[in-house]
N, C-alpha and C positions, 0 to 999 in steps of 0.2 A: 535492429539492435546490434550495434558493433561491440565486439569484445576484444580487449587487449589482454593477452595472456603473457605473463612475465615468468621467467625461470629464476627461482632463487638458487644461486650457485651453491654447490656442496660445501659443507664445513671444511675448513683447511685441514683439520686434524685427520680427516678421512682420506686424504690424498698422500700417498707415500712420497716422501721427499719434497712435499709442497712447503712453501713458506707459510708463515702464520697468516698473512693476509689480513684484510679488514674483517672484524668479527661480524659486521652487519651483512656481509655477503652481497653488497649492493654493486654488482658489476665490477669485479676486482681487476679487470684488465682495461686497457685503453679504449676498447670498443664498447664497454658499458653493458647494458642489459640485453640478454637474448630475449626476443619477443616474437609473438605471432599476433597478427591482426586479422580478425574474422568479422565479416560483415553480418553474418547471421548466427554465429556461434556453432556452426556445423562444418564449415569448409574454410580452408586456409586462404586468406586474401593476400597477405604479404607477410614476410618474415625477415629477420635480420638482427643486428645488434646496433644499439644506439645509446648515447648518454641519456641520463634521466631527462634533461631539458629538451631533448630532440625526439622523445618517444611520440608516436602518433596518438592523436586524440581518439577516444572511444567512449561509448556510453557506459560500459562496465569494465572493471579491471579485476583480473583473477591472477593470483600469485600461486605458482606451482612449486612445491618443495622438491628438492632433489632426491633421487633414489638413495636409499640407505639412511636418510636423515630422519625418517619417521618409522617408529616401530609400533606394532599393534599387539594388544593383549586381549584375550577373551575373558570377560568377567561377568559376574551377575551384578547388574546395576543396583547400587544401594538404594534403599527406600529413604531418600532424603529430599527436602524441598529444594527447589531450583537454586535458591540463594546459598545453600550449603553443599550443593552437589560437588563442587570443585574440591572442597576440603575432604569430603567423604571419599572421593576417588583417590586422593593423595594418600589417605590413610590405608586404603585398600591395596595400592600399588607400591607402597614404600619398600616392601621386601622383595618386589619382583623386578626392580630396575637397579642398574649398577650405579648410575649417577645420583647426585643429591636431588631428592624429589622437589626441593624448593626451586631449583634452577630449570625445571622442566615445565612444559606446557602440555595440558591434557585436553582432549576433545572426544566427545562421545559420538558414536555412530548415528547417522540420521534415523530418526524414528525410535530411538532407544527409550524404553519405559522402565521405571523403577520395578525391580523384582524380576526382570527378564534378562536373558543372556544377550550380550552385545559386545562389539569391539570398541576399545578405547585406544585412540592414537596418542602417542607420546613422542615429544621432540624437544630439542633444546629451545628454551624460551628467549634467550638473549639475542641470537641472530634473527629470529623471526620478528621480535618486537622492534629491533633496530631497523629492519628493512621496511616494516609497515610505517613506522614513524617517519622515515626518510621519504617514502613515497607520498604520504599524506602531507608532509611539510612542503612538498613541491606541487601540491594541488592535485595529486593522483590518489584519491581515496580508494582503498582496496576493498572491494565488495566481498570477495571470497578468497580463502586460502585453502588449497586442495593438495593432497599428497599425489606423488607421481603415479603410484599404484596402490590398490587397496586389497585386502584379503576377501575371500569369498567368491572368487571367479569360477564360474562353471561354463565351459570346461576350463581346465587349468591353463594358465598363460605363463610362458617363459619369455622374458625380454632381456636383451643384452644391449645396454646403452653405453656409448662412449662418453667418458667423463670430459675429455677434451672438447667434445662437441657442445658441451653445456657449460663450461667454465673456462675462461681465458686466463689460466694461471701459467705463468711462464715456467714455474718450477714443477708442473705436473708431469707425471710420467706418460709419454705418448702411448704406451701400450696398455694403460690401465682402463678397465671398463667395469660397469656394474651389471651384475646379473640379478634379476628379480624374478621370483617364482611365486605366483599368486594361485592359491588353491582354496578349496572350501574350508580347510582347517587352519589357514593362516597365510602369512606372507613372509618369504625369505628374501633377504637382500645381502649380497656379499660381493666384494671386489674380485675381479678376475684379471690377472696379469697375462696378457697375450704375448709379451715380448719373448717369453721362453718358447713360443711356438706350440705349446700344448698346455692344457689347463693343469692347475696344481692339484694336490691331493685333497685340499679342502673343497674345491669346486666339485670334484668327482664325488666326494662323500655326501655333499649336500643335495646332489641331484637324485631324484627318485630312480630306483632301479627295480624293475625295468621302467622306461618312460611310458606314461599313459599314451594310448593310441590317439586320443583326441587332444593331446597337448598342442596348443597353439604357440608356435615359436616365431619370434621376430627379433631383429637386430638392427643397429645403425648400419648405414650403407657400407662403411669401411670394415665392419666386422662380420658381414654376412658370410663371406667365404670361410673364415676361421670358425664361425659358429656351425656351419654345415659340416665341416670336416670333423668337428668335435662331437656333434650330436648324431651325425649319420643320417640326417633327414633334411628335407628342404626347410629353409628359414625365410620368412617374409621380410621384405625391406620395410623398415619403419623409420622415417626421418625424424629429427628432433622436433620439427614443426607438427608432425602428425602425433607425436608423443604428447606434446603440450596440449594440443587440441583435445585429444582423447581424455587427458586428465581433467580438463576443465568441464567436460560433459558429465562428470560424475556428480552424485548428490552430496558428497562430503563437503563440509565447511569447517575448517579448523579455527575460525574466529568465534570462539566460545569463551565463556567465563571471563578471565581477565583481558582477553583480546576482543570482547564483544564491542562493536562500534558504539560510541557514546550516543549518537543521535539515532536511537533504535527505531523510533517511529518513522523518521525520514528515510532510514535505510530500508525498512519494510515497504514503505510506499514506493521508493525508487525500484526495489526489486519487483514489486507487483507491476509497475509500469514497464519495466524492462521485459518481463515475461509477456505482458500484453502486446508488446511490439515485436515479439519473436514470430518467425514464420508459422510455428505451430498454432498460434492464436489468430492467424489471419482470418479464418472464417468467422471467429467471434467478433473481430473488429469490423468486418463487412456487415455482419448481422446488427451490431450496435449502430453502425453508421446508417444502415437502412431503417432501423427502428426510429432513430432520431429524426431522419428525413421524413418518415411517414408522420411522426408526431408534429413536426414543424408544418408540414403541408396541411394536416388536419386542423391544427390551431389557427393557421392563417385562413383556411376555409370557414371555420366556425366564426372567427372574428369578422370576416367579410359578411357572413350571413347576419350576424348580430347588428353590424353597422347598417346593412340594408334594411333590416326590420325596424331599427330605430329611426332611420331616415323616413321610412314609409309611415310610421306612426306620427312623426312630426308633421309630415305633409298632410295627413288626414286631419290632424287637429287644426292646422292652419286653414284648410278648406272648410272645416266646420265653423270656425270663427268668422270667416268671410261670408259664409252663407247665412249665419245667424245674426251677425252684426255687420252689415255692409258699410256702415259709417267708419269703421276702423280701417284706416289706410295702412299705416306702418305697423307691421306685426313683428314684435321683438320677442315676446314670451307669450305664446298662445294660451296656455292654461291660466296664467295670471290675468291676462287681458280679458279672457272669457269670464272669469270669476268677477272681475270688476264691472264689466258690462251687465252681467246678470244681477249683481247687487244694485246697480243703478236702476234697472228696470223694476226690480222688486220694490225698491224704495218709492219709485214713482207711482207704482200701483197701490201703495199703502199696505202692503202685506209684510207681516213681521218675519224677520229672518231668525236663523238659529241662535244668533248671538244677541238678539234684542232682549229687552227686559222681560216681556211677557212670556216667551218660551222658556226662559231660564227660571222664572218664578214657578211656572207650571211643573217643570222637571224637578225642582227642589221640593215643591209641596207634595209631589207624589211619593217621595221617599223620606220626608221629614217625620221625626218621631212625634207621636200624638201628645198634645198638651205641653209641648216644649216651647216656652216663649222666646221671641227674638227681640233683643234690645235695640240694635241698630241695623240698618240696611243701606248699602251704598252700591250704586251701579256706575261703572265707568268703562266705556268702550269694550263691551263684550265680557266684562269681568264683574261678577256679582259677589260683593263681600258683605258678610253679616256676622254679628256678634251675639252670642247666646251664653250667658253666665252658667247655665245649667248643662251646657253641652259637654259631654265627656269623651274620652278616647273610644269607648265602646260604641257610642252613637256615631262618631266620625267614621269608624271602620264600617258600620252598617250602611251609612250613606254612600261611602266609596264603593262597597260591594254592589249596591243597587244601581248607582248611576254610571259607573265605568262601562258596563256592557252597552249602554245607550250612547256612548261617545262623549260622556262628560268627565271632567277631571276635577278632583277635590284637592285643594291645597290648604296647608295650615293644619291645625289640630284642635284640641279642646278649647272651648269658649269662643274661638274665632276661626272662620274658614272662608275660603274663596272658591267660587264655582266658575269654571271656564269651559269652553267647548274644546275638546281635545284636538279635533281636526283643524279648528281655527288657530289654536296655539301652535300646532305643528306647521301650519301654512305660514304663519308669521316667522 
């Protein structure tokens, strides 16, 4: 399962001194989209920047929002049906956000249930919608949209990412970076200007004091030295490709409510197939392949056994016909030819058969109602037809119940009926 991870550039208003840029954030520089291609969703295969038309092909596409573009709020999920959840969340968050709530996109934490506490992600809807529409218009359907970092990390994580490494804006400040601090009680994201050589007062105020002992610190390669001098502790190197890959491994998906894919069933099926092709599901795939292989082998063995048994039965019938009637030379249908030869022998011996007039009269007389006269009687090639004006439906039902167990078939109804041999009729 190959995964193409794309970086959605930061909004232009978040970059000091940046030009307005394109609102869709779709690769604002000449080099286009920053991307990472992973063959299994767990390791970096290739990375780089490319225009939309030259992006590598992949099974799944994940769009990662830039640091600081997504805010998180802890709320009690309203008890509303799924069709009205977006409106209920907007009414709940209207007083908690600074922007116009109608221009924002909301998404609930995975697994959130009505009545329980959960995180809700908030971000600008215009840039996100424009980027998704542009990608899908180019034949690149976006399967998931994920934030760069999410709250609730245990232990706490501090990451310093260079803005210039994630957006090619000619007007961006080379010394600007984003600091994100993920803790169990929320996510903080703020810009840090390293051009001055030391962090500003805001950066110092937002940082926990003292720093947690288990705080995991990481930074872009160009910012590791400055980050270690600021924090006074070792800082792990985290490349932009590793940052994108780590974001894509999370469970969040911002494609909710108004951004839900239109072809929901096809998307769910594609996601299920994508998960099935992942390395984690390799034992299941091998198990299914083995089960299908065993079933195919078993079915072929059973079919071979049935064909052998059928051929053996046909051979025994053919041998029986040849031994009983040696005069038959060409055998095309052994049962039919056997029945025909037996009928010829019976007729030559003067013995009545099941479909002759005498056996049929005897069978009908054994079940005929007492003192019920018969007006007409006709026999024609194994079919005995009679008319009785006083014969009713009750008498016909009684005749049928008595004669059917003996292999006779009653046709017709009141006043007139026909008697035939059921086996003879089926044979014909």
